N, C-alpha and C positions, 0 to 999 in steps of 0.2 A: 538489205534495205531496199525498199521499193521506190521508184522514182517519185519525184514531187508532182503534184498536179498542177496544171495552168494557175488554179486560183492559189495554191500555196506559193507559187513561184512569184506572182503578182503581189500577194501580201509581203513576202520577204523583200522584194524591190521597194515596195512602198515604205516599209520600216526602215530599210538602209538609207533612202532618200530622206526621210524625216530625222533620222539620227545625225545625218550629215548636216542638214538645215539646222537642227537644234545646237550642234556643236559650232557651226559658223556663227550663229546667233550669239552664243555664249562668248565665244573668242573675238568677235569683232566687237561686242559691247565691252569686254573687259580690256582688251589690249588694243583696240583700234583696227581699222580695216588695213591700213599699210603694213602694221606690224605682225599680222596674222598671215600664215602660209598655209598653202594648200597641204602640206604635210602635216602641220599642226592640226588642220581641221580633220584630216583623215585619222590622225593618232586620237584626237579627242573623241571622234564618232566611233572609234573602234573598228574601222574599215581599212583595207588597202588604200594607198593613194591612187593606185590605177583605177579602182572601183569608182572612186569619187568622180573621174572623168567619164564614166558611164552615165552619170547623171548631169554633170554640170561641164561645159567646155572650159571654163575658167573661173578664177575667182571672181572677177566681175560678173558673169553669169550667174554665179551663186548668189551674189549680192542682189542683183537684178530681181532673181526670183524671190529672194526673202522680202525685198521691198514690195513687189507686186502682190505677194500672198499676204503681206500686212495690210496693204490698201484694201484688197479683196475681203479680207477679214473684218476690216474697219467698215467697210461699206455694208456688209451682211448685218454687223451689230447696229449700225445706225438706222438701217432699214426697220429693225425690230424694235426701235426705241421710238419710232414715230407714233403719235397718239392723235385722235381727233382735235383735241385741245392743244394749241401751240404752247401754253405755258406748261403743260403736262409733258410734251415733247423736250422742251428746255430742261425741266426736272429731270426727265430720264437721261438725257445727254450729260447733264453734270453729274449724276450719280455714277453713270458709266465711267466718265473720265476719272473720277477720283477712286473708284473701285479699281481701274486699270492701274492707276499709278501705285496703289497699295500691292496689287496682286502680281503685277508683270513689270516691275522696274527694269529688268534686264532687257526686255523687248523695247521699252521707251528710251533706254539709254542708247541702244543701237540707232534707233530712228533719230534721236537728238544729235548723235554724234555725225551720223550721215547728213543730216539737214544742215548742221552747222559748217559742213565742208561742201556743201552743195556745189559750188563753183568748180570744184575738183573733178566732180562726176557729171559730165554733160547729161547723161541720161537720166541721173537721179533729178537734176534740175527741172528738166521737162516733166517728168512724172509728178514730182512735188508741185509745180506750178500748176498743173491742170487739177491735181487733186485739191489742192488748197482753194482754187477758184470755185470748184465744184462744192465744195464745203461751205464757202462763204456765201454762195448763192442760195443753198439751202437755208442756212441761218438768216440770211437777208428776208427771205419770204417768211420765215417765222417771226422776225422782228416787226415785218410790214403787217402781219395779222395782228400782232400785238400793239399796234398803233404808234410805234416809235417813229419820230419825225425824220430821222436818216438811217433807215434800216440796213442800208450797205455798210455804212461807216460803223454802225453799231455792231454788226456781224463781225466787220474787221477787229474791232476792239475786243469783242468777246473771245474771238480766236488768239489774239494776242495776249490776253489775260490768261488764257488757259496754256499757251506755250510758255509764259512767264513762270506760271505755278509749276509746270511740269519740270523746267531747268532747275529752279530753285529746289523743288523737292528731290530731284536727282542729285544735285549737289549736296544739300544739306541732310539728306536721308531722314532719319528719325527726329532731327532737330527741327525740322520745317512743320509748322502747324497745319498740316494737311486737313485734318477734321475740322478746325476752326475756318479754314478758307472755304470748305465745301459748305458749311453751314452759312456762312456770309454769303456766298454767291447764290445759294438757293434762295435765301431771303431777298437779296437783290434783284434776281431775276424772275423769281416763280412766286413770291408772295404778292398775292393780289391786294393786300392791304397795306402795302408800304406806303 
């Protein structure tokens, strides 16, 4: 058997890291951060426990990486949703949010679980605070362009509505009227003839 090329080794390392992160995401969302062990993550990922430490120094480091990648992915998605018309941007954001709730509930379950325990993890609190303020400012500018009288508080209300829908949808699952709420919010915020 011939030795692996540097490219093959890099691909194998990237795949191992992704398997570890996917396993951690699944277990953190299902069992909670405290009840999930490094050994359990390694077992779920199909890697040796020692290998996990080649990629992450601790369970907290793994969690931090998951959160940072989630924020980074969210930023990329949101950047792709911006349109010339602020109402179209809001429409794109709402459609993205509801699609995410349908397609990636495990991801949002983890984000919600960590968010609800934000005071327990100081680094999460700081990351979440900075990211939330950034999102509120973006939304505030959109609402200002749409001539809302108090765009900052409208942005905070909008975020609160989506957070509430997200939690209820995660708790009630198929019993939550996700499609009806999507239609309602699209009409409320994106229908120019309301």
